[in-house]
C-alpha positions as CSV (number, residue, x, y, z in Angstrom):
1,M,-141.8,-34.8,-20.4
2,T,-138.8,-37.0,-19.5
3,E,-136.8,-34.1,-18.3
4,N,-139.6,-33.0,-16.0
5,T,-140.1,-36.5,-14.7
6,L,-136.4,-36.8,-13.9
7,T,-136.4,-33.4,-12.2
8,T,-139.3,-34.5,-10.0
9,A,-137.6,-37.8,-9.2
10,D,-134.3,-36.0,-8.3
11,T,-136.2,-33.6,-6.1
12,K,-137.9,-36.5,-4.2
13,S,-134.6,-38.3,-3.9
14,A,-132.9,-35.2,-2.5
15,A,-135.7,-34.7,0.0
16,R,-135.4,-38.3,1.2
17,V,-131.7,-37.9,1.7
18,T,-132.2,-34.7,3.6
19,A,-134.9,-36.3,5.8
20,E,-132.7,-39.4,6.5
21,A,-129.7,-37.2,7.4
22,A,-131.8,-35.2,9.8
23,R,-132.6,-38.4,11.7
24,R,-128.9,-39.3,12.2
25,R,-126.8,-38.5,15.3
26,T,-123.2,-39.5,14.8
27,F,-120.9,-38.9,17.8
28,A,-117.8,-40.3,19.6
29,V,-117.2,-40.9,23.3
30,I,-113.9,-39.5,24.4
31,S,-112.2,-39.7,27.8
32,H,-109.1,-40.4,29.9
33,P,-108.5,-44.2,30.5
34,D,-110.7,-45.7,33.2
35,A,-113.3,-42.9,33.1
36,G,-115.9,-45.6,32.1
37,K,-116.1,-45.0,28.4
38,S,-116.7,-48.5,27.3
39,T,-119.2,-49.1,30.1
40,L,-121.1,-46.0,29.0
41,T,-121.1,-47.3,25.5
42,E,-122.6,-50.5,26.7
43,A,-125.2,-48.7,28.8
44,L,-126.4,-46.6,25.9
45,A,-126.9,-49.7,23.8
46,L,-128.8,-51.3,26.7
47,H,-131.1,-48.3,27.2
48,A,-131.8,-48.2,23.5
49,R,-132.9,-51.8,23.9
50,V,-130.5,-53.2,21.3
51,I,-128.9,-55.5,23.9
52,T,-130.7,-57.1,26.8
53,E,-127.9,-57.3,29.4
54,A,-124.9,-55.1,29.9
55,G,-121.4,-56.5,30.0
56,A,-118.7,-54.9,32.0
57,I,-115.0,-54.6,31.6
58,H,-113.4,-58.0,31.8
59,G,-111.6,-58.8,35.1
60,K,-114.4,-58.0,37.5
61,A,-115.4,-61.5,38.6
62,G,-118.0,-63.2,36.4
63,R,-118.7,-60.2,34.2
64,R,-118.5,-60.2,30.4
65,S,-116.4,-58.0,28.2
66,T,-118.2,-55.1,26.6
67,V,-119.7,-55.3,23.1
68,S,-117.3,-52.6,21.8
69,D,-114.2,-54.3,23.3
70,W,-113.6,-57.4,21.2
71,M,-109.8,-57.7,20.7
72,E,-108.2,-60.2,23.1
73,M,-105.8,-57.6,24.4
74,E,-108.7,-55.4,25.2
75,K,-110.5,-58.1,27.2
76,A,-107.3,-59.0,29.1
77,R,-106.4,-55.5,30.0
78,G,-109.9,-54.0,30.4
79,I,-109.1,-51.0,28.2
80,S,-110.2,-50.0,24.7
81,I,-107.3,-50.0,22.2
82,T,-109.3,-49.9,19.0
83,S,-112.2,-47.8,17.7
84,T,-115.5,-49.5,16.9
85,A,-118.8,-48.5,15.5
86,L,-122.2,-49.2,16.9
87,Q,-125.5,-48.3,15.1
88,F,-128.9,-48.5,16.7
89,P,-132.3,-46.8,16.6
90,Y,-133.6,-44.6,19.4
91,R,-136.9,-42.8,19.3
92,D,-137.2,-41.5,15.7
93,C,-133.5,-41.3,15.2
94,V,-130.6,-43.5,14.2
95,I,-127.6,-43.4,16.6
96,N,-124.1,-43.9,15.2
97,L,-121.9,-44.3,18.2
98,L,-118.1,-44.5,17.6
99,D,-116.3,-45.9,20.6
100,T,-112.6,-44.7,20.7
101,P,-109.4,-46.0,22.3
102,G,-109.1,-44.9,25.8
103,H,-105.4,-45.1,26.2
104,A,-103.2,-42.1,25.3
105,D,-100.9,-44.2,23.2
106,F,-103.8,-44.6,20.6
107,S,-104.6,-40.9,20.4
108,E,-103.9,-41.0,16.6
109,D,-106.7,-43.6,16.2
110,T,-109.0,-41.4,18.3
111,Y,-108.2,-38.4,16.1
112,R,-109.2,-40.4,13.0
113,V,-112.5,-41.2,14.6
114,L,-113.1,-37.5,15.4
115,T,-112.9,-36.7,11.7
116,A,-116.0,-38.8,11.2
117,V,-118.4,-37.4,13.9
118,D,-120.7,-34.4,14.3
119,A,-120.5,-34.2,18.1
120,A,-118.6,-35.7,21.0
121,V,-119.5,-36.9,24.5
122,M,-116.7,-35.9,26.9
123,L,-116.7,-38.3,29.8
124,I,-115.2,-37.2,33.1
125,D,-114.5,-39.2,36.3
126,A,-116.3,-37.5,39.2
127,A,-113.3,-38.1,41.5
128,K,-110.5,-37.2,39.1
129,G,-111.9,-34.3,37.1
130,L,-110.1,-33.2,33.9
131,E,-107.1,-35.4,33.1
132,P,-104.3,-35.1,30.5
133,Q,-105.9,-37.3,27.8
134,T,-109.2,-35.5,28.2
135,L,-107.6,-32.2,27.8
136,K,-105.8,-33.3,24.6
137,L,-109.0,-34.7,23.1
138,F,-110.9,-31.5,24.0
139,Q,-108.3,-29.5,22.0
140,V,-108.9,-31.8,19.0
141,C,-112.7,-31.2,19.2
142,K,-112.2,-27.5,19.6
143,H,-109.9,-27.3,16.6
144,R,-112.4,-29.2,14.5
145,G,-115.4,-27.3,15.7
146,I,-117.1,-30.4,17.2
147,P,-119.8,-29.5,19.8
148,I,-119.3,-31.3,23.2
149,I,-121.7,-32.8,25.6
150,T,-120.0,-33.3,29.0
151,V,-120.9,-36.3,31.2
152,I,-119.8,-36.5,34.8
153,N,-119.6,-40.3,35.4
154,K,-119.2,-42.5,38.5
155,W,-121.4,-40.3,40.7
156,D,-122.2,-43.4,42.7
157,R,-118.7,-43.4,44.1
158,P,-117.0,-40.8,46.4
159,G,-115.8,-37.8,44.4
160,R,-115.5,-34.1,44.2
161,Y,-118.2,-31.5,44.6
162,A,-120.3,-30.9,41.5
163,L,-119.9,-27.1,41.6
164,E,-116.1,-27.6,41.9
165,L,-116.0,-29.7,38.8
166,M,-118.0,-27.1,36.9
167,D,-115.5,-24.4,37.9
168,E,-112.5,-26.6,36.9
169,I,-113.9,-27.2,33.4
170,H,-114.5,-23.5,32.9
171,E,-111.1,-22.4,34.2
172,R,-108.9,-25.0,32.6
173,I,-110.4,-25.3,29.1
174,G,-112.6,-22.1,28.8
175,L,-115.8,-24.1,28.2
176,R,-118.8,-22.7,29.9
177,T,-120.8,-25.5,31.5
178,T,-124.6,-25.5,31.3
179,P,-125.9,-28.4,33.3
180,L,-129.1,-30.0,32.1
181,T,-129.3,-32.3,35.1
182,W,-128.0,-31.8,38.6
183,P,-127.2,-34.6,41.1
184,V,-129.5,-35.2,44.0
185,G,-127.1,-36.5,46.6
186,I,-123.3,-36.0,46.8
187,A,-120.9,-38.2,44.9
188,G,-121.0,-41.6,46.5
189,D,-124.7,-41.2,47.5
190,F,-126.4,-40.9,44.1
191,K,-130.2,-40.9,44.4
192,G,-131.2,-39.2,41.2
193,V,-131.0,-36.0,39.3
194,M,-132.9,-32.8,39.0
195,D,-134.0,-32.0,35.4
196,R,-133.1,-28.3,35.4
197,R,-135.2,-27.5,32.4
198,K,-138.4,-29.1,33.7
199,G,-137.8,-28.8,37.4
200,H,-138.8,-32.3,38.4
201,Y,-136.9,-35.0,40.3
202,I,-135.8,-38.2,38.5
203,R,-135.2,-40.9,41.1
204,F,-133.2,-44.0,40.1
205,T,-133.4,-47.5,41.5
206,R,-130.5,-49.9,41.4
207,T,-130.6,-53.3,39.7
208,A,-128.6,-56.3,40.5
209,G,-125.0,-55.7,39.3
210,G,-126.2,-52.9,37.0
211,A,-126.8,-55.5,34.3
212,T,-130.2,-54.2,33.3
213,A,-131.7,-50.7,32.7
214,A,-132.3,-48.9,36.0
215,P,-135.9,-48.0,36.6
216,E,-136.7,-44.3,36.8
217,E,-139.4,-42.4,38.7
218,H,-140.3,-38.9,37.6
219,I,-141.5,-37.0,40.7
220,P,-143.0,-33.4,40.4
221,A,-141.0,-30.6,42.1
222,D,-143.7,-30.1,44.7
223,D,-143.3,-33.7,45.9
224,A,-139.5,-33.9,45.5
225,L,-138.7,-32.6,49.0
226,E,-140.7,-35.3,50.6
227,A,-139.0,-37.9,48.4
228,A,-135.4,-36.8,48.7
229,G,-135.3,-34.6,51.8
230,T,-132.5,-32.1,52.3
231,D,-130.6,-33.5,49.2
232,W,-133.4,-32.0,47.1
233,E,-133.1,-28.6,48.9
234,T,-129.3,-28.6,48.2
235,A,-129.8,-29.4,44.5
236,V,-132.4,-26.6,44.2
237,E,-130.1,-24.1,45.8
238,E,-127.1,-25.1,43.7
239,S,-129.2,-25.0,40.5
240,E,-130.3,-21.4,41.4
241,L,-126.6,-20.5,41.8
242,L,-125.9,-21.9,38.3
243,S,-128.7,-19.8,36.8
244,M,-127.5,-16.6,38.5
245,D,-124.0,-17.4,37.1
246,G,-125.4,-17.6,33.5
247,S,-125.0,-21.4,33.3
248,D,-128.4,-22.2,31.8
249,F,-128.3,-24.1,28.5
250,D,-127.8,-21.9,25.4
251,P,-128.2,-23.8,22.0
252,D,-126.3,-21.1,20.1
253,T,-123.1,-21.3,22.2
254,F,-123.3,-25.1,22.3
255,R,-123.3,-25.3,18.5
256,T,-120.3,-22.9,18.3
257,G,-118.4,-24.9,20.9
258,E,-118.4,-22.1,23.5
259,S,-120.5,-24.0,26.0
260,S,-121.3,-27.6,26.9
261,P,-124.4,-29.1,28.4
262,V,-123.6,-31.3,31.4
263,L,-125.3,-34.5,32.7
264,F,-124.5,-36.6,35.8
265,T,-124.4,-40.4,35.4
266,S,-123.3,-43.7,36.8
267,A,-122.8,-45.8,33.7
268,A,-122.0,-48.9,35.7
269,L,-125.5,-48.6,37.4
270,N,-127.2,-47.3,34.3
271,F,-128.2,-44.1,36.1
272,G,-128.7,-41.1,33.9
273,V,-128.2,-42.9,30.6
274,N,-131.7,-42.3,29.3
275,Q,-131.2,-38.6,29.8
276,L,-128.0,-38.7,27.7
277,L,-129.8,-40.5,24.9
278,D,-132.6,-37.9,24.9
279,V,-130.1,-35.0,24.9
280,L,-128.3,-36.5,21.9
281,V,-131.5,-36.8,20.0
282,E,-132.7,-33.3,20.9
283,L,-129.5,-31.3,20.9
284,A,-126.7,-33.0,19.0
285,P,-126.4,-31.7,15.4
286,S,-127.4,-33.9,12.5
287,P,-125.0,-34.3,9.5
288,G,-124.5,-31.3,7.4
289,P,-122.3,-30.3,4.4
290,I,-118.7,-31.6,4.6
291,V,-115.9,-29.4,3.3
292,D,-113.7,-30.9,0.5
293,V,-110.0,-30.5,0.0
294,D,-110.6,-27.3,-1.9
295,G,-112.7,-25.7,0.9
296,N,-116.0,-26.2,-0.8
297,P,-118.9,-27.7,1.2
298,R,-120.6,-30.7,-0.3
299,P,-124.3,-30.7,0.6
300,V,-125.8,-33.9,2.1
301,E,-128.2,-34.3,-0.9
302,S,-125.3,-34.4,-3.4
303,P,-124.5,-37.7,-5.1
304,F,-122.9,-40.3,-2.8
305,S,-119.6,-39.7,-1.2
306,A,-117.7,-41.0,1.8
307,F,-114.3,-41.0,3.4
308,V,-112.5,-43.8,5.1
309,F,-111.4,-43.0,8.7
310,K,-110.3,-46.5,9.8
311,V,-109.1,-49.8,8.5
312,Q,-109.2,-52.9,10.7
313,A,-108.4,-56.5,10.2
314,G,-108.6,-59.4,12.6
315,M,-112.1,-58.7,13.9
316,D,-113.1,-62.3,13.3
317,S,-110.6,-65.2,13.4
318,S,-112.7,-67.1,10.9
319,H,-112.5,-64.3,8.3
320,R,-109.1,-63.1,7.2
321,D,-110.6,-60.0,5.5
322,R,-110.1,-56.4,6.3
323,I,-112.9,-53.9,7.1
324,A,-112.7,-50.3,6.1
325,Y,-114.9,-48.0,8.1
326,A,-116.3,-45.1,5.9
327,R,-118.4,-42.2,7.0
328,V,-121.2,-41.4,4.5
329,C,-120.9,-37.7,3.7
330,S,-123.6,-37.2,1.1
331,G,-126.2,-39.0,-1.0
332,T,-127.5,-42.6,-0.7
333,F,-125.4,-45.7,-0.5
334,E,-126.8,-49.0,-1.9
335,R,-124.9,-52.2,-1.6
336,G,-123.5,-53.3,-4.9
337,D,-122.8,-49.7,-6.1
338,V,-119.7,-49.2,-8.1
339,L,-117.9,-46.3,-6.6
340,T,-114.8,-44.4,-7.6
341,H,-111.7,-44.4,-5.5
342,A,-110.6,-40.8,-5.6
343,G,-106.9,-41.5,-5.0
344,T,-106.5,-43.8,-8.0
345,G,-109.6,-43.1,-10.2
346,K,-110.3,-46.9,-10.2
347,P,-113.7,-48.4,-9.6
348,F,-114.5,-49.9,-6.2
349,V,-117.3,-52.5,-5.9
350,T,-119.3,-52.5,-2.7
351,K,-120.8,-56.0,-2.9
352,Y,-119.6,-56.8,0.6
353,A,-120.9,-53.8,2.5
354,Q,-121.7,-54.5,6.1
355,S,-123.2,-52.9,9.1
356,V,-120.9,-53.3,12.1
357,F,-122.0,-53.6,15.7
358,G,-118.8,-54.0,17.6
359,Q,-117.4,-57.3,16.4
360,Q,-120.7,-58.4,15.0
361,R,-121.5,-57.9,11.3
362,S,-124.6,-58.0,9.2
363,T,-125.3,-57.3,5.5
364,L,-125.9,-53.6,4.8
365,D,-128.3,-52.7,1.9
366,D,-128.3,-48.9,2.2
367,A,-126.9,-46.1,4.2
368,W,-127.4,-42.3,4.5
369,P,-125.3,-39.3,5.5
370,G,-123.9,-39.7,9.0
371,D,-123.9,-43.5,8.8
372,V,-120.8,-45.6,9.0
373,I,-120.5,-48.5,6.5
374,G,-118.1,-51.4,6.8
375,L,-116.5,-52.3,3.5
376,A,-115.1,-55.8,3.5
377,N,-112.1,-57.1,1.4
378,A,-111.0,-53.5,1.2
379,A,-107.3,-54.1,0.6
380,V,-106.9,-51.0,-1.5
381,L,-108.4,-48.6,1.0
382,R,-106.5,-46.6,3.6
383,P,-107.5,-44.1,6.3
384,G,-108.2,-40.7,4.6
385,D,-109.3,-42.2,1.2
386,T,-112.4,-40.7,-0.5
387,L,-115.0,-42.7,-2.4
388,Y,-117.6,-41.1,-4.6
389,R,-120.3,-41.8,-7.2
390,D,-121.0,-39.6,-10.3
391,V,-119.7,-36.2,-9.2
392,P,-116.0,-36.3,-8.2
393,V,-114.9,-35.1,-4.7
394,V,-111.8,-35.4,-2.6
395,Y,-112.0,-34.9,1.2
396,P,-109.0,-33.6,3.2
397,P,-106.5,-36.3,4.1
398,I,-106.1,-37.4,7.7
399,P,-102.8,-36.0,9.0
400,S,-100.3,-38.2,10.9
401,F,-99.2,-37.5,14.5
402,S,-95.5,-37.0,15.2
403,P,-94.1,-40.3,16.5
404,E,-91.9,-40.3,19.6
405,Y,-91.0,-44.0,19.9
406,F,-89.1,-46.1,17.3
407,S,-88.2,-49.8,17.1
408,V,-86.7,-52.1,14.5
409,A,-89.0,-55.1,13.7
410,R,-87.4,-58.4,12.7
411,G,-89.1,-61.7,11.9
412,T,-88.1,-64.4,14.3
413,D,-88.9,-67.3,12.0
414,P,-87.0,-67.2,8.6
415,S,-89.5,-69.6,7.0
416,K,-92.3,-66.9,7.5
417,H,-90.7,-64.4,5.1
418,K,-93.8,-63.9,3.0
419,Q,-96.1,-63.6,6.1
420,F,-93.7,-61.1,7.6
421,R,-93.9,-58.8,4.6
422,K,-97.6,-59.1,4.3
423,G,-98.1,-58.4,8.0
424,I,-95.9,-55.3,8.0
425,E,-97.8,-54.0,5.0
426,Q,-101.2,-54.7,6.7
427,L,-100.2,-52.9,9.9
428,D,-99.0,-49.9,7.9
429,Q,-102.2,-49.7,5.8
430,E,-104.3,-49.8,8.9
431,G,-102.3,-47.2,10.6
432,V,-101.5,-49.4,13.6
433,V,-98.0,-48.0,13.4
434,Q,-96.1,-45.9,10.9
435,V,-93.6,-48.0,8.9
436,L,-90.3,-46.5,7.9
437,R,-87.6,-48.0,5.7
438,S,-84.2,-47.3,4.3
439,D,-81.7,-49.0,1.9
440,R,-79.3,-49.2,4.8
441,R,-81.6,-51.3,7.0
442,G,-83.3,-53.3,4.2
443,E,-86.8,-54.8,3.8
444,Q,-86.3,-57.3,6.6
445,A,-85.7,-54.6,9.2
446,P,-88.4,-52.0,8.9
447,V,-88.7,-49.3,11.6
448,F,-91.9,-49.0,13.5
449,A,-92.8,-45.4,14.6
450,A,-95.5,-44.8,17.2
451,V,-97.1,-42.1,19.3
452,G,-97.0,-44.4,22.4
453,P,-95.2,-47.7,23.2
454,M,-98.4,-49.7,23.6
455,Q,-98.8,-49.5,19.8
456,F,-95.7,-51.7,19.5
457,E,-97.4,-54.3,21.8
458,V,-100.5,-54.3,19.6
459,A,-98.4,-54.7,16.4
460,Q,-96.3,-57.5,18.0
461,H,-99.4,-59.3,19.2
462,R,-101.2,-59.1,15.9
463,M,-98.1,-60.2,13.9
464,A,-98.0,-63.4,16.0
465,A,-101.7,-64.1,16.6
466,E,-103.2,-63.0,13.2
467,I,-100.4,-63.1,10.7
468,G,-98.5,-66.1,12.0
469,S,-95.2,-64.3,11.8
470,P,-93.8,-63.5,15.3
471,I,-91.5,-60.5,15.5
472,A,-88.8,-59.2,17.8
473,L,-88.6,-55.4,18.4
474,E,-85.4,-53.6,19.1
475,S,-85.8,-50.1,20.5
476,L,-84.0,-47.2,18.7
477,P,-82.5,-44.2,20.5
478,Y,-84.6,-41.6,18.8
479,Q,-87.3,-39.3,20.3
480,V,-88.3,-36.9,17.6
481,A,-89.0,-36.9,13.8
482,R,-89.1,-34.2,11.2
483,I,-89.9,-34.1,7.5
484,V,-86.8,-33.5,5.4
485,D,-86.4,-32.6,1.7
486,P,-84.9,-35.5,-0.3
487,K,-82.1,-33.3,-1.6
488,D,-80.9,-32.9,2.0
489,A,-81.1,-36.6,2.9
490,D,-77.5,-37.5,2.3
491,F,-76.3,-34.6,4.4
492,M,-78.7,-35.5,7.2
493,N,-77.5,-39.1,7.3
494,K,-74.0,-37.9,8.0
495,Q,-75.1,-36.1,11.2
496,V,-74.4,-37.6,14.7
497,S,-77.4,-39.1,16.4
498,A,-79.7,-38.7,13.3
499,E,-81.0,-41.1,10.7
500,V,-83.1,-40.6,7.6
501,L,-85.9,-43.1,6.7
502,T,-88.8,-43.1,4.2
503,R,-92.4,-43.5,5.2
504,S,-94.6,-45.7,3.0
505,D,-96.3,-42.7,1.5
506,G,-92.9,-41.5,0.2
507,V,-92.3,-38.8,2.8
508,M,-88.7,-38.7,4.1
509,L,-88.2,-38.3,7.9
510,V,-85.1,-37.6,9.8
511,L,-85.0,-38.9,13.3
512,F,-83.1,-37.2,16.1
513,S,-82.0,-38.7,19.4
514,T,-83.4,-35.9,21.5
515,P,-85.3,-32.6,21.1
516,W,-82.1,-30.8,22.1
517,R,-80.1,-32.5,19.4
518,L,-82.7,-31.2,16.9
519,Q,-82.5,-27.7,18.3
520,G,-78.7,-27.7,18.1
521,F,-78.8,-28.9,14.4
522,Q,-81.3,-26.2,13.4
523,R,-79.3,-23.6,15.1
524,D,-76.1,-24.7,13.3
525,N,-77.8,-25.3,9.9
526,P,-80.5,-22.6,9.4
527,D,-80.6,-23.3,5.6
528,I,-81.9,-26.9,6.1
529,E,-85.7,-26.9,6.2
530,L,-87.2,-29.4,8.6
531,R,-91.0,-29.6,8.9
532,S,-93.1,-30.8,11.8
533,L,-95.3,-33.9,11.5
534,V,-97.6,-32.8,14.4
535,A,-101.2,-33.2,13.3
536,A,-103.2,-30.0,12.6
537,A,-105.6,-31.2,15.3
538,E,-103.0,-30.4,18.0
539,G,-102.7,-26.8,16.9
């Protein structure tokens, strides 16, 4: 009797988990800097009615900073340099939106975020088209099999022809575009869009400063010509050309990453944002099984498991704690659960679980597959860590990118010795920079290694503003790093324009002054094995 009762209870629990997972849409917005990513993030939250007035990037007279940009450096520069999580309901679904750093120097942080999503929105500037950072992030999505929804933004400003942009995307990245909406009016004269699946005209009306949701009027196709004139005729003709070219939406090729549905928007004016939300609900995949380190998929109805994809401190000056962002992979999370940290086998108590909305926090009682949970006071957690309950699992670690910039960090105030060591450890654990050390340089002169120089600025700012231990950085003349076997370390340290240091995870790296110096060494010493650090995502 008891066994049958438990079996029934387990079945009901699994059914609930499956149903809740099916309601989730977890995605990231990726783009080149200045494509309007943070503005779109704000507009999505506005149209979902979780905020009442949109901010805009700081620096445009009188406007507020966006919900997702909370760090002082972000507000001052008007760019995203950290990733944040926003969760809100829309229709019958729960949206988990992960905003990513826009600057190329923080591509490693963006890559971590992309390990935690089921889909991506690729945002493209209507005037600039595909840009270098967009191309790189597309390759990450392609490698990970993440379906992409393409959004052409800033259609309210002068830009390129819509058909030209479709051709560029197809030719440069091999992604077939299948527009779901098509602009009525050229770039710079954005009146509305044609819904290509339903055939009607959606006319937008501007609001003051774009601070509130733009009203929409759905006009039947028979009346659209009178409403939009020749712009409607042009949209119809171009839509027919797309159909003749095989550019109508195909759900199968979208899921396999061969095609991408396209929408046209102006995030600053809140035009086309409702259409994007609807497409995410209707087309974006819900959470499914996640493959563990052994290649085995763990179904969503399995006992609870999650992996940490980001650790962030300094979100609130009144709280000196650290938040670990974890993506729920399977099962049900309940605040207070005692989980197991897969790396150490030690228990991890979740008393201080939180739901994070930008910088804002609230107590989180439960979560389901696809959700992102914020775990406070998470000093033992690092990006890539796995947490589980009952049935053990380990998810693949998050690889590090190959650094190209190196600087020695030294504290400028000798009385802040303890704060200096604590701050360096914190930056390392969060992945703000990679921290390298050697006996030759000593503990007071760690080496920062970064993908881009702006990471050094963030590290320096946080050491002074949050840790209270200002640092000076001295640039080192190295450009490339390789993993070296410990047995070859002494030999490598004797080489000209090379230096061996140890990363905090115990991996030994040899730094070379130039790629040509590395090539020359490998040519002269073929028996010495040097391995690349480049993340698998770039492959």
